[in-house]
C-alpha positions in Angstrom: -9.7 -31.9 17.0 -6.7 -33.7 15.6 -6.2 -33.1 12.0 -5.6 -35.9 9.4 -2.0 -36.1 8.4 0.1 -37.5 5.6 3.3 -38.9 7.0 2.7 -36.6 10.0 2.2 -33.4 8.0 -1.4 -32.0 8.5 -3.2 -32.4 5.2 -5.5 -29.4 5.5 -2.8 -26.9 6.5 -0.5 -28.3 3.8 -3.3 -28.0 1.1 -4.2 -24.4 1.8 -0.7 -23.1 2.3 0.5 -24.8 -0.9 -2.6 -23.5 -2.8 -1.7 -19.9 -1.8 1.9 -20.3 -2.7 1.0 -22.0 -6.0 -1.3 -19.2 -7.2 1.2 -16.5 -6.2 4.1 -18.3 -8.0 2.0 -19.0 -11.0 1.3 -15.3 -11.5 5.0 -14.6 -11.6 5.2 -16.2 -15.0 1.7 -16.8 -16.4 1.3 -13.1 -17.5 4.4 -13.3 -19.7 2.5 -15.6 -22.0 -0.6 -13.4 -21.8 1.3 -10.3 -22.7 0.9 -10.4 -26.5 -2.8 -10.8 -26.1 -2.8 -7.8 -23.6 -0.9 -5.7 -26.2 -3.6 -6.6 -28.8 -6.4 -5.5 -26.5 -4.8 -2.1 -25.7 -3.4 -1.4 -29.1 -3.2 2.4 -28.4 -0.8 1.9 -25.5 3.0 1.6 -26.0 4.9 -1.5 -25.2 6.9 0.4 -22.6 3.7 1.4 -20.8 2.3 -2.1 -20.9 5.6 -3.6 -19.7 4.6 -2.2 -16.2 2.0 -4.9 -16.1 5.0 -7.2 -15.5 7.4 -4.8 -13.8 4.9 -3.4 -11.2 4.2 -6.9 -9.9 7.8 -7.9 -9.6 8.9 -4.7 -7.9 6.1 -4.4 -5.4 6.1 -8.1 -4.6 9.8 -8.1 -3.9 9.7 -4.9 -2.0 7.1 -5.9 0.6 8.1 -9.5 1.4 10.5 -8.8 4.3 8.1 -6.4 6.0 5.2 -8.8 5.5 7.1 -11.6 7.0 7.8 -9.7 10.2 4.2 -8.5 10.4 3.0 -12.1 10.0 5.3 -13.4 12.8 4.2 -10.7 15.2 0.5 -10.2 14.3 -0.6 -13.7 13.4 0.3 -15.9 10.4 -3.3 -17.1 9.7 -4.6 -13.5 9.9 -1.9 -12.3 7.5 -2.6 -15.3 5.2 -6.3 -14.5 5.1 -5.7 -10.8 4.4 -3.3 -11.8 1.7 -5.9 -14.1 0.1 -8.5 -11.3 0.1 -6.1 -8.7 -1.3 -4.8 -11.0 -4.0 -8.4 -12.0 -5.0 -9.3 -8.3 -5.3 -6.3 -7.6 -7.4 -7.1 -10.6 -9.7 -10.7 -9.3 -10.1 -9.4 -5.8 -10.9 -7.0 -7.2 -13.5 -9.6 -9.4 -15.1 -12.1 -6.5 -15.4 -9.6 -3.8 -16.4 -10.7 -1.5 -19.2 -7.4 0.4 -19.5 -3.7 -0.1 -19.0 -3.8 2.1 -15.9 -6.4 -0.1 -14.3 -4.6 -3.3 -15.3 -1.3 -2.0 -13.8 -3.2 -0.9 -10.7 -4.7 -4.4 -10.3 -1.2 -5.9 -10.6 0.0 -3.7 -7.8 -2.9 -4.9 -5.6 -2.1 -8.5 -6.6 1.6 -7.9 -5.6 0.6 -6.6 -2.1 -1.5 -9.7 -1.6 1.2 -12.0 -2.8 3.8 -10.5 -0.4 1.4 -11.2 2.5 0.6 -14.7 1.3 4.0 -16.2 0.6 5.8 -15.8 4.0 2.7 -16.5 6.1 2.0 -19.6 4.0 5.4 -21.1 4.7 5.2 -20.0 8.4 1.8 -21.8 8.9 3.2 -24.9 7.4 6.3 -24.8 9.6 4.3 -24.2 12.7 2.0 -27.2 12.0 4.7 -29.6 11.1 6.8 -31.7 13.5 10.5 -30.7 13.5 11.6 -34.1 12.1 9.4 -33.6 9.0 10.1 -30.0 8.2 12.7 -30.7 5.5 10.3 -32.9 3.6 7.3 -30.5 4.1 9.2 -27.4 3.1 10.9 -29.1 0.1 7.5 -30.2 -1.2 6.2 -26.6 -0.6 9.2 -25.2 -2.4 8.9 -27.7 -5.2 5.3 -26.9 -5.9 6.2 -23.2 -5.9 8.9 -23.9 -8.5 6.4 -26.1 -10.4 3.9 -23.2 -10.5 6.5 -20.8 -12.0 7.6 -23.4 -14.5 4.0 -24.3 -15.5 3.0 -20.6 -15.9 3.8 -20.6 -19.7 1.8 -23.8 -20.4 -1.1 -23.0 -18.2 -1.2 -19.4 -19.4 -1.1 -20.5 -23.0 -4.0 -22.8 -22.6 -6.1 -20.1 -20.8 -5.3 -17.4 -23.3 -6.0 -19.7 -26.2 -9.3 -20.8 -24.7 -10.7 -17.5 -23.4 -8.3 -14.6 -23.7 -5.8 -12.9 -21.3 -8.5 -12.0 -18.7 -8.8 -15.6 -17.8 -5.2 -15.7 -16.7 -6.4 -13.6 -13.7 -10.0 -14.6 -13.3 -9.1 -18.3 -12.9 -7.6 -17.3 -9.5 -11.0 -16.3 -8.0 -12.7 -19.6 -7.2 -9.4 -21.2 -6.1 -8.7 -18.4 -3.6 -12.2 -18.3 -2.3 -12.1 -22.0 -1.5 -8.7 -21.6 0.2 -10.1 -18.8 2.4 -13.0 -20.9 3.5 -10.9 -23.9 4.4 -8.3 -21.7 6.1 -10.9 -20.1 8.4 -12.3 -23.5 9.4 -9.3 -25.8 9.8 -6.0 -23.8 10.1 -5.1 -22.7 13.6 -3.6 -19.3 14.3 0.1 -19.1 14.8 2.0 -16.1 16.2 5.3 -15.3 17.8 3.9 -12.3 19.7 6.1 -9.6 21.1 6.3 -5.9 20.3 5.2 -4.7 16.8 7.9 -4.6 14.2 9.8 -1.4 13.3 7.5 0.4 10.9 10.2 2.9 9.8 12.6 0.0 9.2 9.9 -1.9 7.2 9.5 1.3 5.0 13.2 1.6 4.6 13.8 -2.0 3.6 10.8 -1.9 1.2 12.2 1.1 -0.5 15.7 -0.5 -0.7 14.4 -3.7 -2.3 11.9 -1.8 -4.6 14.6 0.5 -5.9 17.0 -2.3 -6.5 14.4 -4.3 -8.4 13.4 -1.3 -10.4 17.0 -0.5 -11.4 17.6 -4.1 -12.4 14.3 -4.4 -14.3 14.6 -1.2 -16.2 18.3 -1.2 -16.8 18.0 -2.7 -20.3 15.3 -0.2 -21.4 16.4 3.0 -19.7 20.2 2.3 -20.0 22.4 1.1 -17.2 24.1 4.6 -16.9 20.8 6.6 -17.2 19.7 8.9 -14.4 16.7 6.7 -13.6 18.7 3.5 -13.1 21.7 5.1 -11.3 19.2 7.0 -9.1 17.4 3.8 -8.3 20.6 2.0 -7.3 21.6 5.0 -5.2 18.2 5.1 -3.4 18.5 1.4 -2.8 22.0 1.8 -1.2 20.9 4.7 1.1 17.7 3.0 2.2 19.4 -0.3 2.7 22.1 1.3 4.8 19.5 3.0 6.9 17.5 -0.2 7.3 20.6 -2.1 8.5 21.3 0.6 11.0 17.7 0.4 12.3 18.0 -3.4 12.4 21.0 -3.2 14.8 19.2 -0.8 17.2 15.5 -1.6 17.2 14.1 -4.3 19.6 11.8 -5.6 16.8 13.7 -4.9 13.6 12.2 -5.1 10.2 15.1 -7.3 9.1 16.2 -9.9 11.6 19.9 -10.1 11.0 20.2 -12.9 13.5 18.7 -15.2 10.9 21.8 -14.9 8.8 24.0 -15.9 11.7 23.1 -19.5 10.8 25.6 -20.7 8.2 23.2 -22.9 6.4 20.5 -20.2 6.1 23.0 -17.6 4.9 24.5 -19.9 2.3 21.0 -21.1 1.1 19.9 -17.5 0.6 23.0 -16.6 -1.4 22.7 -19.8 -3.4 19.0 -19.0 -4.1 20.0 -15.6 -5.7 22.5 -17.3 -8.0 20.3 -20.2 -8.9 17.2 -18.0 -9.5 19.3 -15.9 -12.0 19.8 -19.0 -14.1 16.3 -20.5 -13.6 14.3 -17.5 -14.4 16.5 -16.5 -17.4 16.1 -20.1 -18.7 12.4 -20.1 -18.1 11.7 -17.0 -20.2 14.5 -17.7 -22.6 13.1 -21.1 -23.6 9.7 -19.8 -24.4 11.2 -16.9 -26.4 13.4 -19.4 -28.3 10.5 -21.7 -29.2 8.3 -18.9 -30.4 10.9 -16.6 -32.1 13.5 -19.0 -33.5 11.5 -22.2 -34.0 8.4 -20.1 -34.8 6.0 -22.1 -32.7 2.8 -20.8 -31.2 2.6 -19.8 -27.6 0.4 -22.8 -26.8 2.8 -25.2 -28.5 5.8 -23.6 -26.7 4.0 -23.9 -23.4 3.2 -27.5 -23.9 6.7 -28.3 -25.1 8.3 -27.3 -21.8 5.7 -29.1 -19.7 7.7 -32.3 -19.2 10.2 -30.4 -17.0 7.6 -29.2 -14.5 6.1 -32.7 -14.4 9.5 -34.0 -13.3 9.7 -31.3 -10.6 6.2 -32.3 -9.3 7.1 -36.0 -9.2 10.5 -35.6 -7.4 10.2 -32.6 -5.1 9.0 -34.5 -2.1 11.5 -37.3 -2.6 14.3 -34.7 -2.8 13.2 -33.3 0.6 13.2 -36.7 2.2 16.6 -37.5 0.7 18.0 -34.1 2.1 16.7 -35.1 5.5 18.7 -38.3 5.4 22.0 -37.3 3.7 22.1 -33.5 4.2 21.6 -30.5 2.0 25.1 -30.3 0.7 25.1 -33.2 -1.8 21.8 -32.2 -3.4 22.7 -28.5 -3.5 25.8 -29.4 -5.4 24.3 -32.1 -7.7 21.1 -30.3 -8.5 22.6 -27.1 -9.9 25.3 -29.1 -11.8 22.5 -31.2 -13.4 20.7 -28.0 -14.3 23.9 -26.5 -15.8 24.4 -29.7 -17.8 21.0 -29.3 -19.4 21.7 -25.6 -20.3 25.0 -26.5 -21.8 23.3 -29.2 -23.8 20.9 -26.6 -25.2 23.8 -24.2 -26.0 25.7 -27.0 -27.8 23.1 -29.2 -29.4 19.7 -27.5 -29.9 19.6 -26.7 -33.6 18.2 -23.8 -35.6 15.6 -26.0 -37.2 12.9 -27.6 -34.9 13.7 -31.1 -33.7 11.8 -31.6 -30.4 12.1 -35.3 -29.6 15.8 -35.6 -30.4 17.2 -32.3 -29.0 14.7 -30.4 -26.9 12.8 -33.0 -24.9 16.0 -34.6 -23.3 17.2 -31.2 -22.0 13.8 -30.3 -20.7 13.6 -33.5 -18.6 17.2 -33.1 -17.3 16.4 -29.4 -16.5 13.3 -30.6 -14.5 15.5 -33.1 -12.6 18.0 -30.3 -11.7 15.2 -28.0 -10.5 13.6 -30.8 -8.4 17.0 -31.4 -6.7 17.7 -27.7 -6.1 14.9 -25.3 -5.5 12.9 -27.4 -3.0 16.1 -28.1 -1.0 17.2 -24.5 -1.1 13.8 -23.6 0.4 14.2 -26.2 3.2 17.8 -25.2 3.9 16.9 -21.5 4.1 14.5 -22.2 7.0 16.3 -25.1 8.7 17.9 -23.1 11.5 15.0 -20.7 12.2 13.6 -20.2 15.6 9.7 -20.5 15.8 9.6 -16.7 16.3 11.1 -16.1 12.8 9.3 -18.6 10.6 7.7 -16.0 8.3 10.6 -13.6 8.4 13.1 -16.3 7.4 10.8 -17.5 4.7 10.4 -14.0 3.4 14.1 -13.5 3.3 14.5 -16.5 1.0 11.6 -15.4 -1.2 13.2 -12.0 -1.5 16.5 -13.6 -2.5 14.6 -15.6 -5.2 12.8 -12.5 -6.4 16.0 -10.5 -6.7 17.6 -13.3 -8.6 14.6 -13.5 -10.9 14.6 -9.9 -11.9 18.4 -10.0 -12.4 18.2 -13.1 -14.5 15.5 -11.6 -16.8 17.5 -8.4 -17.1 20.6 -10.3 -18.1 18.6 -12.4 -20.6 17.2 -9.3 -22.2 20.7 -7.7 -22.4 22.2 -10.8 -24.0 19.4 -11.3 -26.6 19.2 -7.7 -27.6 17.5 -7.2 -31.1 19.1 -9.8 -33.4 19.1 -9.1 -37.1 18.5 -12.7 -38.3 17.4 -16.1 -37.0 21.0 -17.3 -37.1 22.1 -14.4 -35.0 19.2 -15.0 -32.6 20.2 -18.6 -32.3 23.8 -17.6 -31.4 22.6 -15.2 -28.7 20.3 -17.9 -27.2 23.3 -20.1 -27.0 25.2 -17.5 -25.0 22.1 -17.0 -22.8 22.0 -20.8 -22.0 25.7 -20.7 -21.1 25.0 -17.8 -18.7 22.2 -19.8 -17.1 24.7 -22.7 -16.6 27.3 -20.4 -15.1 24.8 -19.0 -12.6 23.9 -22.6 -11.5 27.5 -23.6 -11.2 28.1 -20.6 -8.9 25.2 -21.8 -6.7 26.8 -25.3 -6.6 30.2 -23.8 -5.6 28.5 -22.0 -2.7 26.8 -25.2 -1.6 30.3 -26.8 -1.2 30.6 -24.7 1.9 27.7 -26.4 3.7 28.5 -28.8 6.4 28.7 -32.4 5.1 26.2 -34.1 7.5 22.6 -33.4 8.4 20.5 -36.0 10.1 16.8 -35.8 10.8 15.5 -36.9 14.2 13.9 -40.3 14.1 10.1 -40.6 14.1 9.3 -40.8 17.8 6.1 -42.6 17.1 7.7 -45.5 15.4 11.4 -45.6 16.4 12.6 -47.6 19.4 14.1 -45.7 22.3 17.7 -44.8 21.5 20.5 -46.0 23.6 22.5 -42.9 22.7 21.4 -39.2 22.6 18.9 -38.6 19.7 20.2 -36.5 16.8 18.9 -32.9 16.8 15.7 -32.1 15.0 15.7 -30.5 11.6 14.4 -27.2 12.7 17.0 -26.9 15.5 20.4 -27.4 13.7 22.2 -26.0 10.7 23.6 -28.2 8.0 
């Protein structure tokens, strides 16, 4: 049966894949707000122990994405998506019912496994169901909603924690995921590239490489960048990464499809994603910390204060995808990061020590949202623009891994810059430096975008366009920008 569509994009597939991506992205940031409440519930546990509630999720999620993407392409994207929904639901239930730090951390690990299965299969299902000419718009909207979820995490988390405690930050996932599973089973068709099973040894090696890298970056500020633990993690990442690359060159179904990076647009989009994610995630956490520590606002007030930015992202993501389909990725991937950088420099130069929301904070929040709406959704679209149908999940997983590495690096840099200030004035000065660092990372992403090709044209809508007299422009999924 033909599915209802919105502008040619299947509504049911879009709804469930976006729901899965939204919940996963939300849990990347929502727990940051719940953390003080978690500390109060487990007063006997040290902060360093409880920090693994955050660290375990980031490390395991980032480590498993590439392998999960390859498995989804080969074994079935809908099957992988459904398994991911089930595992993430179980993890959320374990977290919500946890009676000790160990059980809570264990639940977060289970959540991370489910998240790694969900994200690449979600994007692959959407790509498989969407006509080539509409993929830029569909993926940009998908990417924008993922960015919206991360940005909304503080405000949604603050409301949930304020209303019912930290457990609701996890339990709220259960009914949403259950509905998504039912709808997926009924209306989403299976999609698979087939072929031999992916290299299990290679998947293990690349998972160890990414996990060790994320662990070293995450724990660097606490353990010390020259400590045995951090240097050992980076060494393990290097060795495992080298081995994974060797396997990828020799195995018929490698864990990492290096051919994906042969497309210039895809390679540049992934590199740009790392840099932009450094600035975005440092900004996201830094803004909440500034409002609560320097301005002295409650977590709920801080979460609501940054909400206008995510609203702008929600309103403009789809339009930025359509615009990218018409004029190409390059203009938006230059303009978006520069707009974002302008907002961060505004914060560094203008946001005062004493609270003044309407005059100084609200304008930069709105401009930040504009920059994010022009950048993250388009980066997501560019990163999958040249993929063959056999690599939809693997290519999406590569971009999500790039984003996750940028996220952990950005948070680590933020923590290092902020340190432990001795006064509010010193804290204010350090936040100014942090905002400048966020701007620098975004400018780096814009400089990379200048190397994209200048023109990218979507194929016309064959259902409405007249027959062309000249050859039709290639479809979005078949050319690189």
